C-alpha positions as a LaTeX table, in Angstrom:
\begin{tabular}{lrrr}
\hline
Residue & $x$ (\AA) & $y$ (\AA) & $z$ (\AA) \\
\hline
Met1 & 39.94 & 59.31 & 74.52 \\
Pro2 & 41.55 & 62.65 & 76.01 \\
Asn3 & 43.17 & 61.66 & 78.95 \\
His4 & 43.24 & 65.25 & 80.33 \\
Lys5 & 40.65 & 67.89 & 81.63 \\
Phe6 & 39.88 & 70.26 & 78.77 \\
Leu7 & 40.30 & 73.82 & 80.69 \\
Leu8 & 38.91 & 75.72 & 77.44 \\
Leu9 & 35.37 & 73.80 & 77.15 \\
Arg10 & 32.65 & 76.12 & 77.41 \\
Phe11 & 28.93 & 75.50 & 77.03 \\
Gln12 & 27.33 & 78.89 & 76.90 \\
Ala13 & 27.35 & 81.12 & 74.20 \\
Tyr14 & 29.49 & 84.57 & 74.12 \\
Ile15 & 28.35 & 87.97 & 74.35 \\
Asn16 & 29.69 & 91.37 & 74.77 \\
Gly17 & 32.80 & 89.79 & 76.65 \\
Lys18 & 30.92 & 87.00 & 78.95 \\
Phe19 & 29.49 & 83.86 & 78.68 \\
Val20 & 25.64 & 83.46 & 78.67 \\
Ser21 & 22.83 & 81.64 & 79.23 \\
Ser22 & 19.61 & 81.76 & 76.66 \\
Gln23 & 17.04 & 83.68 & 78.01 \\
Asn24 & 14.69 & 80.90 & 78.23 \\
Gly25 & 17.08 & 78.32 & 79.40 \\
Lys26 & 17.17 & 76.15 & 76.28 \\
Thr27 & 19.96 & 74.39 & 75.46 \\
Phe28 & 20.79 & 71.95 & 72.74 \\
Thr29 & 22.83 & 68.46 & 72.23 \\
Val30 & 26.34 & 68.43 & 71.22 \\
Gln31 & 27.61 & 64.45 & 70.22 \\
Asn32 & 30.66 & 62.71 & 69.70 \\
Pro33 & 30.36 & 61.43 & 65.93 \\
Thr34 & 32.59 & 58.58 & 66.80 \\
Asn35 & 30.18 & 57.13 & 69.52 \\
Gly36 & 27.36 & 58.99 & 69.69 \\
Glu37 & 27.74 & 60.16 & 72.74 \\
Lys38 & 26.69 & 63.45 & 74.47 \\
Ile39 & 29.49 & 65.87 & 75.18 \\
Gly40 & 27.79 & 68.14 & 76.99 \\
Glu41 & 24.35 & 70.92 & 76.59 \\
Val42 & 24.96 & 73.79 & 74.74 \\
Ala43 & 22.98 & 77.42 & 75.31 \\
Asp44 & 20.51 & 77.65 & 72.18 \\
Leu45 & 19.82 & 81.39 & 71.57 \\
Gly46 & 17.55 & 83.00 & 69.76 \\
Thr47 & 16.77 & 85.93 & 67.70 \\
Glu48 & 16.56 & 88.29 & 70.27 \\
Glu49 & 19.85 & 87.03 & 71.74 \\
Thr50 & 21.48 & 87.99 & 68.42 \\
Ala51 & 19.84 & 91.45 & 68.03 \\
Gln52 & 21.18 & 91.97 & 71.30 \\
Ala53 & 24.48 & 90.62 & 70.75 \\
Ile54 & 24.67 & 92.51 & 67.17 \\
Glu55 & 23.97 & 96.02 & 69.65 \\
Ala56 & 26.83 & 94.81 & 71.62 \\
Ala57 & 29.31 & 94.57 & 68.68 \\
Ala58 & 27.98 & 98.12 & 67.52 \\
Val59 & 28.82 & 99.86 & 70.40 \\
Ala60 & 32.39 & 98.22 & 70.95 \\
Gln61 & 32.81 & 98.83 & 67.36 \\
Lys62 & 33.64 & 102.18 & 67.54 \\
Lys63 & 36.14 & 102.06 & 70.40 \\
Trp64 & 37.80 & 99.17 & 68.81 \\
Gln65 & 38.02 & 100.83 & 65.21 \\
Ala66 & 39.38 & 104.19 & 66.99 \\
Leu67 & 42.45 & 102.20 & 67.82 \\
Leu68 & 45.70 & 102.84 & 66.38 \\
Pro69 & 46.34 & 99.91 & 63.80 \\
Lys70 & 49.19 & 99.06 & 65.03 \\
Glu71 & 47.61 & 98.61 & 68.90 \\
Arg72 & 44.61 & 96.39 & 67.18 \\
Ser73 & 48.04 & 94.04 & 65.32 \\
Val74 & 49.31 & 93.85 & 69.06 \\
Ile75 & 46.20 & 92.34 & 70.50 \\
Leu76 & 45.47 & 89.90 & 67.47 \\
Arg77 & 49.51 & 88.76 & 67.49 \\
Lys78 & 48.55 & 87.85 & 71.35 \\
Trp79 & 45.99 & 86.50 & 70.19 \\
Phe80 & 47.28 & 83.77 & 67.77 \\
Glu81 & 50.07 & 82.88 & 69.92 \\
Leu82 & 48.02 & 81.94 & 72.64 \\
Ile83 & 46.00 & 79.50 & 69.79 \\
Met84 & 49.67 & 77.88 & 69.30 \\
Gln85 & 50.42 & 77.31 & 73.07 \\
Asn86 & 46.98 & 75.95 & 73.56 \\
Gln87 & 46.92 & 74.09 & 70.20 \\
Glu88 & 47.28 & 70.53 & 71.65 \\
Glu89 & 43.72 & 70.84 & 73.36 \\
Leu90 & 42.28 & 72.73 & 71.22 \\
Ala91 & 42.64 & 69.91 & 68.36 \\
Gln92 & 41.61 & 67.38 & 71.22 \\
Ile93 & 38.18 & 69.62 & 71.33 \\
Leu94 & 37.86 & 69.66 & 67.55 \\
Ser95 & 38.37 & 66.23 & 67.41 \\
Leu96 & 35.85 & 65.77 & 70.38 \\
Glu97 & 32.91 & 67.64 & 68.34 \\
Gln98 & 34.20 & 66.62 & 64.67 \\
Gly99 & 35.85 & 63.72 & 64.97 \\
Lys100 & 38.37 & 63.91 & 62.59 \\
Pro101 & 42.01 & 62.49 & 63.23 \\
Leu102 & 43.79 & 64.39 & 65.83 \\
Ala103 & 46.39 & 64.58 & 62.93 \\
Glu104 & 43.85 & 66.42 & 61.17 \\
Ser105 & 42.77 & 68.52 & 63.91 \\
Arg106 & 46.43 & 69.97 & 65.14 \\
Gly107 & 46.79 & 71.04 & 61.18 \\
Glu108 & 43.45 & 72.99 & 60.88 \\
Ile109 & 44.71 & 74.95 & 64.63 \\
Ala110 & 47.77 & 75.69 & 62.53 \\
Tyr111 & 46.41 & 77.03 & 59.56 \\
Gly112 & 43.42 & 78.70 & 61.48 \\
Ala113 & 46.45 & 80.33 & 63.64 \\
Ser114 & 47.74 & 81.26 & 60.77 \\
Phe115 & 44.84 & 83.66 & 59.32 \\
Ile116 & 45.56 & 85.90 & 62.64 \\
Glu117 & 49.27 & 86.18 & 62.24 \\
Trp118 & 49.02 & 87.34 & 58.60 \\
Phe119 & 46.38 & 89.66 & 59.66 \\
Ala120 & 47.89 & 90.99 & 62.66 \\
Glu121 & 50.43 & 92.07 & 60.09 \\
Glu122 & 48.60 & 93.39 & 57.20 \\
Ser123 & 46.07 & 95.50 & 59.49 \\
Lys124 & 49.56 & 97.77 & 60.07 \\
Arg125 & 49.13 & 97.76 & 55.80 \\
Ile126 & 45.40 & 99.52 & 55.46 \\
Tyr127 & 46.60 & 102.16 & 53.54 \\
Gly128 & 44.79 & 104.51 & 51.45 \\
Asp129 & 45.57 & 106.78 & 48.10 \\
Val130 & 46.09 & 109.59 & 46.62 \\
Leu131 & 44.77 & 110.35 & 43.08 \\
Pro132 & 45.16 & 113.11 & 40.74 \\
Gln133 & 42.25 & 114.87 & 39.44 \\
Asp134 & 41.57 & 116.98 & 35.50 \\
Lys135 & 42.23 & 120.18 & 36.70 \\
Ala136 & 45.74 & 121.74 & 38.81 \\
Gly137 & 45.94 & 122.14 & 42.18 \\
Arg138 & 43.41 & 119.17 & 42.77 \\
Arg139 & 43.82 & 115.86 & 44.73 \\
Leu140 & 41.47 & 113.22 & 45.50 \\
Phe141 & 42.28 & 111.53 & 48.91 \\
Val142 & 41.28 & 107.94 & 49.32 \\
Thr143 & 40.80 & 106.48 & 53.13 \\
Lys144 & 40.14 & 102.97 & 54.09 \\
Gln145 & 37.12 & 102.92 & 56.88 \\
Pro146 & 35.65 & 99.40 & 58.78 \\
Ile147 & 32.85 & 99.03 & 57.09 \\
Gly148 & 30.82 & 97.56 & 60.54 \\
Val149 & 29.33 & 95.08 & 62.44 \\
Val150 & 30.22 & 91.73 & 60.53 \\
Ala151 & 27.93 & 88.76 & 61.01 \\
Ala152 & 29.74 & 85.33 & 59.94 \\
Ile153 & 28.08 & 81.90 & 59.58 \\
Thr154 & 30.90 & 79.05 & 59.87 \\
Pro155 & 30.57 & 75.38 & 58.94 \\
Trp156 & 31.08 & 71.91 & 60.87 \\
Asn157 & 33.63 & 70.67 & 58.49 \\
Phe158 & 36.41 & 73.19 & 59.82 \\
Pro159 & 35.08 & 74.42 & 63.06 \\
Asn160 & 38.39 & 76.41 & 64.14 \\
Ala161 & 39.68 & 78.08 & 60.76 \\
Met162 & 36.70 & 78.70 & 59.04 \\
Ile163 & 36.06 & 81.43 & 62.46 \\
Thr164 & 39.54 & 82.48 & 62.06 \\
Arg165 & 39.47 & 82.83 & 58.44 \\
Lys166 & 36.44 & 85.53 & 58.72 \\
Ala167 & 37.27 & 86.87 & 61.74 \\
Ala168 & 40.90 & 87.86 & 61.30 \\
Pro169 & 40.32 & 90.53 & 58.39 \\
Ala170 & 36.99 & 91.82 & 60.24 \\
Leu171 & 39.33 & 92.51 & 63.06 \\
Ala172 & 42.07 & 93.87 & 61.73 \\
Ala173 & 40.11 & 96.19 & 59.37 \\
Gly174 & 38.70 & 97.33 & 62.67 \\
Cys175 & 35.00 & 95.77 & 62.76 \\
Ala176 & 33.43 & 94.05 & 65.42 \\
Ile177 & 32.19 & 90.17 & 64.42 \\
Val178 & 29.02 & 88.09 & 65.46 \\
Ile179 & 29.42 & 84.72 & 65.03 \\
Lys180 & 27.04 & 81.57 & 64.03 \\
Pro181 & 29.16 & 78.71 & 64.66 \\
Ala182 & 27.34 & 75.35 & 63.12 \\
Ala183 & 24.96 & 73.39 & 65.67 \\
Glu184 & 27.58 & 69.96 & 65.47 \\
Thr185 & 30.54 & 72.02 & 66.46 \\
Pro186 & 30.26 & 75.18 & 68.65 \\
Leu187 & 32.68 & 74.09 & 71.05 \\
Ser188 & 35.71 & 75.46 & 68.88 \\
Ala189 & 34.56 & 78.66 & 68.57 \\
Leu190 & 33.71 & 79.30 & 72.20 \\
Ala191 & 37.27 & 78.01 & 73.04 \\
Leu192 & 38.72 & 80.17 & 70.50 \\
Ala193 & 36.17 & 82.68 & 72.58 \\
Gln194 & 38.45 & 82.39 & 76.25 \\
Leu195 & 42.02 & 83.02 & 74.21 \\
Ala196 & 40.71 & 86.04 & 72.34 \\
Asp197 & 39.07 & 87.54 & 75.72 \\
Gln198 & 42.66 & 86.62 & 77.56 \\
Ala199 & 44.18 & 88.17 & 74.33 \\
Gly200 & 42.73 & 91.42 & 75.07 \\
Ile201 & 39.93 & 91.66 & 72.29 \\
Pro202 & 37.56 & 94.18 & 74.18 \\
Lys203 & 34.09 & 93.44 & 75.32 \\
Gly204 & 31.54 & 93.51 & 72.42 \\
Val205 & 33.81 & 93.28 & 69.76 \\
Phe206 & 34.00 & 89.49 & 69.50 \\
Asn207 & 30.69 & 87.71 & 69.96 \\
Ile208 & 29.59 & 83.61 & 69.78 \\
Ile209 & 26.12 & 82.54 & 68.70 \\
Thr210 & 25.45 & 79.27 & 69.66 \\
Ser211 & 21.67 & 77.91 & 68.78 \\
Ser212 & 20.10 & 75.31 & 67.49 \\
Asp213 & 17.69 & 78.14 & 64.99 \\
Val214 & 19.28 & 78.15 & 62.23 \\
Glu215 & 17.09 & 80.00 & 60.18 \\
Gly216 & 15.94 & 82.29 & 63.18 \\
Val217 & 19.30 & 82.95 & 63.56 \\
Gly218 & 20.67 & 83.66 & 59.84 \\
Arg219 & 17.30 & 85.93 & 59.10 \\
Glu220 & 18.14 & 88.18 & 62.35 \\
Leu221 & 21.85 & 88.42 & 60.81 \\
Ser222 & 21.17 & 88.89 & 57.84 \\
Thr223 & 18.23 & 91.22 & 57.90 \\
Asn224 & 19.37 & 93.42 & 61.01 \\
Pro225 & 20.33 & 96.71 & 59.42 \\
Thr226 & 23.10 & 97.24 & 61.90 \\
Val227 & 25.15 & 94.32 & 60.40 \\
Arg228 & 27.08 & 95.69 & 57.67 \\
Lys229 & 28.28 & 92.96 & 55.66 \\
Leu230 & 27.97 & 89.00 & 55.93 \\
Thr231 & 30.05 & 86.06 & 55.31 \\
Phe232 & 29.19 & 82.32 & 55.16 \\
Thr233 & 30.17 & 79.20 & 54.19 \\
Gly234 & 28.04 & 76.44 & 53.13 \\
Ser235 & 25.26 & 75.21 & 50.98 \\
Thr236 & 24.39 & 76.90 & 47.61 \\
Arg237 & 20.76 & 76.80 & 48.92 \\
Val238 & 21.10 & 78.85 & 51.88 \\
Gly239 & 23.63 & 80.74 & 50.01 \\
Lys240 & 20.50 & 82.02 & 48.22 \\
Ile241 & 18.43 & 82.17 & 50.87 \\
Leu242 & 20.87 & 84.58 & 52.79 \\
Met243 & 21.62 & 86.70 & 49.80 \\
Gln244 & 17.55 & 87.31 & 49.70 \\
Gln245 & 17.03 & 88.17 & 52.87 \\
Ser246 & 20.28 & 90.80 & 52.60 \\
Ala247 & 18.94 & 92.48 & 49.49 \\
Gly248 & 16.72 & 94.47 & 51.74 \\
Thr249 & 19.39 & 96.34 & 53.92 \\
Val250 & 22.08 & 96.26 & 50.63 \\
Lys251 & 24.46 & 94.27 & 52.85 \\
Lys252 & 28.06 & 93.56 & 51.43 \\
Leu253 & 28.70 & 89.64 & 51.00 \\
Ala254 & 31.23 & 87.10 & 51.04 \\
Leu255 & 30.06 & 83.53 & 50.22 \\
Glu256 & 31.63 & 80.22 & 49.96 \\
Leu257 & 29.27 & 77.97 & 48.91 \\
Gly258 & 29.32 & 74.09 & 47.72 \\
Gly259 & 31.63 & 72.63 & 45.56 \\
Asn260 & 31.59 & 69.28 & 43.70 \\
Ala261 & 35.67 & 69.93 & 42.58 \\
Pro262 & 36.44 & 68.10 & 39.73 \\
Ala263 & 39.77 & 66.46 & 39.56 \\
Ile264 & 41.43 & 65.96 & 35.22 \\
Val265 & 44.52 & 63.62 & 35.18 \\
Phe266 & 46.24 & 63.67 & 31.79 \\
Asp267 & 48.10 & 60.67 & 30.60 \\
Asp268 & 51.39 & 63.09 & 30.42 \\
Ala269 & 50.56 & 63.24 & 34.34 \\
Asp270 & 53.35 & 61.50 & 36.95 \\
Leu271 & 51.45 & 59.08 & 37.92 \\
Asp272 & 52.69 & 58.15 & 41.69 \\
Thr273 & 52.31 & 62.05 & 42.10 \\
Ala274 & 48.86 & 62.11 & 40.41 \\
Val275 & 47.51 & 59.27 & 42.58 \\
Glu276 & 49.04 & 60.71 & 45.94 \\
Gly277 & 47.59 & 63.74 & 44.71 \\
Val278 & 44.19 & 62.84 & 44.27 \\
Phe279 & 44.29 & 60.49 & 47.33 \\
Ala280 & 45.44 & 63.41 & 49.72 \\
Ser281 & 43.29 & 65.73 & 48.53 \\
Lys282 & 39.60 & 62.73 & 48.42 \\
Phe283 & 39.97 & 61.56 & 51.48 \\
Arg284 & 41.30 & 64.53 & 54.09 \\
Asn285 & 38.56 & 64.89 & 56.71 \\
Gly286 & 36.79 & 61.65 & 55.33 \\
Gly287 & 35.78 & 63.42 & 52.21 \\
Gln288 & 33.91 & 66.13 & 54.14 \\
Thr289 & 35.90 & 69.33 & 51.97 \\
Cys290 & 33.65 & 71.24 & 49.80 \\
Val291 & 37.18 & 71.58 & 47.31 \\
Cys292 & 38.29 & 67.96 & 47.68 \\
Ala293 & 38.27 & 66.08 & 44.14 \\
Asn294 & 34.73 & 65.09 & 44.20 \\
Arg295 & 34.67 & 63.90 & 40.80 \\
Ile296 & 37.99 & 62.47 & 39.26 \\
Tyr297 & 38.22 & 62.32 & 35.12 \\
Val298 & 41.22 & 60.02 & 33.97 \\
Gln299 & 42.31 & 59.96 & 30.31 \\
Ala300 & 41.35 & 56.63 & 28.37 \\
Gly301 & 45.63 & 56.10 & 28.49 \\
Ile302 & 46.01 & 55.47 & 31.75 \\
Tyr303 & 42.58 & 55.04 & 33.43 \\
Glu304 & 43.37 & 51.39 & 34.51 \\
Gln305 & 46.31 & 51.95 & 36.05 \\
Phe306 & 45.51 & 54.90 & 37.89 \\
Leu307 & 42.56 & 53.21 & 39.06 \\
Ala308 & 44.19 & 50.22 & 39.95 \\
Lys309 & 47.04 & 52.56 & 41.82 \\
Leu310 & 44.69 & 54.50 & 43.73 \\
Ser311 & 42.32 & 51.73 & 44.96 \\
Glu312 & 45.37 & 49.87 & 46.28 \\
Lys313 & 46.05 & 53.08 & 48.49 \\
Val314 & 42.84 & 53.56 & 49.79 \\
Ala315 & 42.55 & 49.75 & 50.79 \\
Gln316 & 45.03 & 50.91 & 53.67 \\
Ile317 & 43.01 & 53.33 & 54.55 \\
Lys318 & 42.45 & 53.13 & 58.92 \\
Leu319 & 39.05 & 54.15 & 60.15 \\
Gly320 & 38.75 & 54.60 & 63.89 \\
Ser321 & 38.57 & 56.73 & 66.76 \\
Pro322 & 40.69 & 60.37 & 66.42 \\
Phe323 & 42.11 & 59.61 & 69.00 \\
Glu324 & 43.99 & 56.67 & 68.01 \\
Glu325 & 47.00 & 56.39 & 66.16 \\
Glu326 & 47.56 & 55.62 & 62.65 \\
Val327 & 43.57 & 56.58 & 62.37 \\
Thr328 & 43.25 & 58.39 & 59.01 \\
Ile329 & 39.48 & 59.06 & 58.47 \\
Gly330 & 37.27 & 58.92 & 61.48 \\
Ala331 & 33.36 & 58.87 & 61.64 \\
Leu332 & 31.30 & 60.77 & 59.81 \\
Ile333 & 29.63 & 63.87 & 60.74 \\
Ser334 & 25.67 & 62.31 & 61.58 \\
Glu335 & 22.82 & 59.85 & 60.32 \\
Arg336 & 21.92 & 62.19 & 57.79 \\
Ala337 & 25.33 & 62.21 & 56.15 \\
Val338 & 25.92 & 58.27 & 55.85 \\
Glu339 & 22.43 & 58.31 & 54.34 \\
Lys340 & 23.51 & 60.83 & 51.86 \\
Val341 & 26.32 & 58.96 & 50.43 \\
Glu342 & 23.86 & 55.36 & 50.18 \\
Ser343 & 21.60 & 57.15 & 48.17 \\
His344 & 24.64 & 58.18 & 46.05 \\
Ile345 & 25.90 & 54.82 & 45.48 \\
Asn346 & 22.40 & 53.52 & 44.97 \\
Asp347 & 21.69 & 55.40 & 42.56 \\
Ala348 & 25.08 & 55.21 & 40.51 \\
Leu349 & 25.01 & 51.97 & 40.52 \\
Ser350 & 21.84 & 51.36 & 39.63 \\
Leu351 & 22.63 & 53.44 & 36.21 \\
Gly352 & 25.50 & 51.41 & 35.35 \\
Ala353 & 28.53 & 52.50 & 37.54 \\
Glu354 & 30.69 & 49.71 & 38.93 \\
Leu355 & 31.89 & 49.61 & 42.89 \\
Val356 & 35.61 & 48.93 & 43.08 \\
Leu357 & 36.26 & 49.22 & 46.57 \\
Gly358 & 33.93 & 49.91 & 49.98 \\
Gly359 & 30.32 & 50.77 & 49.18 \\
Glu360 & 29.07 & 50.32 & 52.97 \\
Arg361 & 28.83 & 51.09 & 56.46 \\
His362 & 31.72 & 50.30 & 57.81 \\
Ala363 & 32.14 & 47.44 & 60.39 \\
Leu364 & 33.21 & 49.98 & 63.38 \\
Gly365 & 29.41 & 50.89 & 63.21 \\
Gly366 & 27.68 & 54.39 & 63.84 \\
Thr367 & 28.31 & 56.74 & 61.12 \\
Phe368 & 31.85 & 55.23 & 60.25 \\
Phe369 & 31.56 & 54.10 & 56.13 \\
Gln370 & 34.07 & 52.77 & 54.32 \\
Pro371 & 36.26 & 54.59 & 51.60 \\
Thr372 & 34.53 & 54.02 & 48.09 \\
Ile373 & 35.63 & 53.87 & 44.69 \\
Leu374 & 33.12 & 54.22 & 42.00 \\
Lys375 & 34.07 & 53.84 & 38.27 \\
Asn376 & 32.42 & 53.98 & 35.12 \\
Val377 & 29.71 & 57.16 & 36.47 \\
Thr378 & 28.20 & 59.25 & 34.01 \\
Gln379 & 26.78 & 62.44 & 33.92 \\
Ala380 & 22.81 & 61.06 & 34.23 \\
Met381 & 24.08 & 60.22 & 37.91 \\
Lys382 & 23.87 & 62.40 & 41.33 \\
Val383 & 26.83 & 61.09 & 42.08 \\
Ala384 & 28.75 & 63.20 & 39.07 \\
Arg385 & 26.17 & 66.39 & 39.77 \\
Glu386 & 25.78 & 66.93 & 43.46 \\
Glu387 & 28.88 & 67.24 & 46.42 \\
Thr388 & 28.53 & 64.37 & 48.24 \\
Phe389 & 30.82 & 65.43 & 51.18 \\
Ala390 & 32.24 & 61.45 & 52.58 \\
Pro391 & 35.02 & 59.33 & 51.66 \\
Leu392 & 33.81 & 58.88 & 48.39 \\
Ala393 & 35.71 & 58.96 & 44.65 \\
Arg394 & 33.82 & 58.85 & 41.14 \\
Phe395 & 35.80 & 57.72 & 38.74 \\
Ser396 & 34.73 & 58.89 & 34.54 \\
Asn397 & 37.16 & 57.86 & 31.49 \\
Leu398 & 37.79 & 60.65 & 29.91 \\
Lys399 & 38.44 & 60.05 & 26.26 \\
Pro400 & 40.23 & 62.40 & 23.61 \\
Lys401 & 38.71 & 65.82 & 22.74 \\
Lys402 & 35.66 & 64.93 & 24.86 \\
Arg403 & 34.50 & 68.10 & 25.72 \\
Leu404 & 33.68 & 68.35 & 29.82 \\
Ser405 & 30.55 & 71.00 & 30.41 \\
Ser406 & 29.95 & 72.55 & 34.09 \\
Gly407 & 26.05 & 71.59 & 33.15 \\
Arg408 & 24.32 & 72.12 & 36.46 \\
Met409 & 27.20 & 71.65 & 38.51 \\
Ile410 & 28.81 & 73.94 & 41.43 \\
Leu411 & 32.45 & 74.31 & 40.72 \\
Ser412 & 34.49 & 75.95 & 43.75 \\
Leu413 & 37.79 & 74.62 & 42.54 \\
Val414 & 38.99 & 72.35 & 39.59 \\
Trp415 & 42.27 & 70.40 & 39.78 \\
Arg416 & 43.73 & 69.75 & 36.60 \\
Leu417 & 46.68 & 66.88 & 36.62 \\
Thr418 & 49.37 & 67.41 & 33.43 \\
Tyr419 & 52.47 & 69.09 & 32.72 \\
Ser420 & 50.86 & 70.72 & 29.37 \\
Ala421 & 49.78 & 74.35 & 29.82 \\
Lys422 & 48.38 & 73.82 & 26.06 \\
Ile423 & 46.71 & 70.99 & 27.55 \\
Ser424 & 45.33 & 72.38 & 30.67 \\
Gly425 & 44.31 & 75.92 & 28.23 \\
Glu426 & 42.30 & 73.97 & 26.44 \\
Phe427 & 39.61 & 72.73 & 29.24 \\
Gly428 & 38.41 & 76.82 & 29.41 \\
Glu429 & 34.99 & 76.31 & 30.40 \\
Tyr430 & 36.66 & 75.32 & 33.83 \\
Arg431 & 37.55 & 78.78 & 34.25 \\
Ser432 & 34.46 & 79.37 & 35.83 \\
Ser433 & 36.05 & 78.43 & 39.22 \\
Trp434 & 38.16 & 80.25 & 41.43 \\
Asn435 & 41.32 & 77.83 & 42.04 \\
Met436 & 42.79 & 75.57 & 39.81 \\
Ala437 & 46.21 & 73.76 & 39.98 \\
Leu438 & 48.65 & 72.24 & 37.80 \\
Ser439 & 50.69 & 68.28 & 38.38 \\
Gly440 & 51.69 & 68.11 & 41.96 \\
Leu441 & 49.68 & 70.84 & 43.69 \\
Met442 & 46.67 & 69.21 & 44.93 \\
Arg443 & 47.37 & 69.24 & 48.67 \\
Gly444 & 45.65 & 72.20 & 50.32 \\
Ser445 & 48.85 & 74.30 & 50.96 \\
Ser446 & 48.68 & 76.12 & 47.08 \\
Val447 & 44.15 & 77.22 & 48.26 \\
Thr448 & 46.01 & 78.54 & 51.49 \\
Lys449 & 48.50 & 80.59 & 50.54 \\
Ser450 & 46.35 & 81.90 & 47.59 \\
Leu451 & 43.65 & 82.86 & 49.52 \\
Arg452 & 45.80 & 84.30 & 52.33 \\
Ser453 & 47.70 & 86.51 & 49.57 \\
Ala454 & 44.93 & 87.45 & 47.46 \\
Ala455 & 43.61 & 89.18 & 51.44 \\
Gly456 & 46.60 & 90.74 & 51.39 \\
Lys457 & 46.40 & 92.06 & 48.32 \\
Ser458 & 42.50 & 92.77 & 48.39 \\
Leu459 & 42.11 & 90.84 & 45.07 \\
Asp460 & 38.50 & 89.49 & 44.22 \\
Leu461 & 38.39 & 85.70 & 44.54 \\
Gly462 & 34.96 & 84.14 & 42.67 \\
Gly463 & 33.49 & 81.64 & 40.81 \\
Lys464 & 30.86 & 81.93 & 38.61 \\
Val465 & 28.77 & 78.52 & 38.78 \\
Arg466 & 26.59 & 79.43 & 42.02 \\
Ser467 & 29.84 & 78.56 & 43.62 \\
Thr468 & 31.97 & 81.49 & 45.68 \\
Val469 & 31.39 & 84.87 & 46.45 \\
Leu470 & 35.20 & 86.35 & 48.21 \\
Lys471 & 36.66 & 89.80 & 48.59 \\
Ser472 & 38.80 & 90.96 & 51.51 \\
Phe473 & 37.36 & 93.57 & 54.13 \\
\hline
\end{tabular}
């Protein structure tokens, strides 16, 4: 456990520059997933307070967008610097409420801060354009203006980085923002709010709504006409609901929805590199990552050898408290998450899959689950079609000339491990995903760089199979 008093730990929502309780005094409990103990009671706001936050953001928007881009850049840069100065405490708060190992939490804080650093600089380069017209002496002048108040709904698996990734471009563009963090992990958001205040972000520009009323607050954010853009990271089911609710006010949307990313390993790939890449992708954050390699297809010639090497590596994983040295996987976020992985494993085994490793709750108890490997997985099994969000790797034998189909699965990312561009190109049906990688690019860096680069250049990123709709501000 952390050995010092937290200075950034708050339990009230942050609206219009103040930390506030709910109007009716309601709270909800935030638990430590590692041991199930209560961390604290957090203000449980409703739709009325959410509407007030939106109104405060609309008022603050006018002065914020009137600042020179350079002035906004200076404030955002200060926010970035404060985050990095407080990296250790932010990481400990993150590990406390989310359960990921402290080393991973430190990495997330740096990763999250990098979005603010990037957009602090990009805010000075929001250029317009001058276009020639069909008649002499005429020009079309194009200027870029802030879209207005932005609403953001963020997930629990990356409670720091998913906030900064959404807030940084909005603030850089001159927009005010209202953020609803996941009820499981609101403390990281509130810590960021304190540092935003210290950095000089004006009151009302950055707001945090803490609430257990997911449906009510989500409905207010998606239907309130003052909100002009909604950004959400989470399940496809909820994404569909938000799209429907936003239609009435024709909001701009940025959605990063559920994924079921495949890793495709061809027999010309470097075996050790491929094993290392799949391991890093699949088991980081305990497999609770929407872009991790959930389904692993290995070509027949190296199938058993690859499986043996990966199994040996997975068997060495150490589970435990995120504050213990050498721990690589923490507890799953909730009992419901454990029940889901158990259901997927039981379904797969009943339909003919083979258990290579793990498959049960860990002896540590609580929501700890053994790192698990299944082989001979088929498309008939839930584990092949649905996102599990757990330390579960499932293998299928990729036979020569076998065609893979996305079917009804959700694709947000594809990992292809081969040295052959020709082979990679033959899997054209996976162009429906929004990112892909060749051999050696299995870690998060390639994704991070591509997202930040695309945002800086105003490129679109999106998928075709109920996955992702991304567009920078």
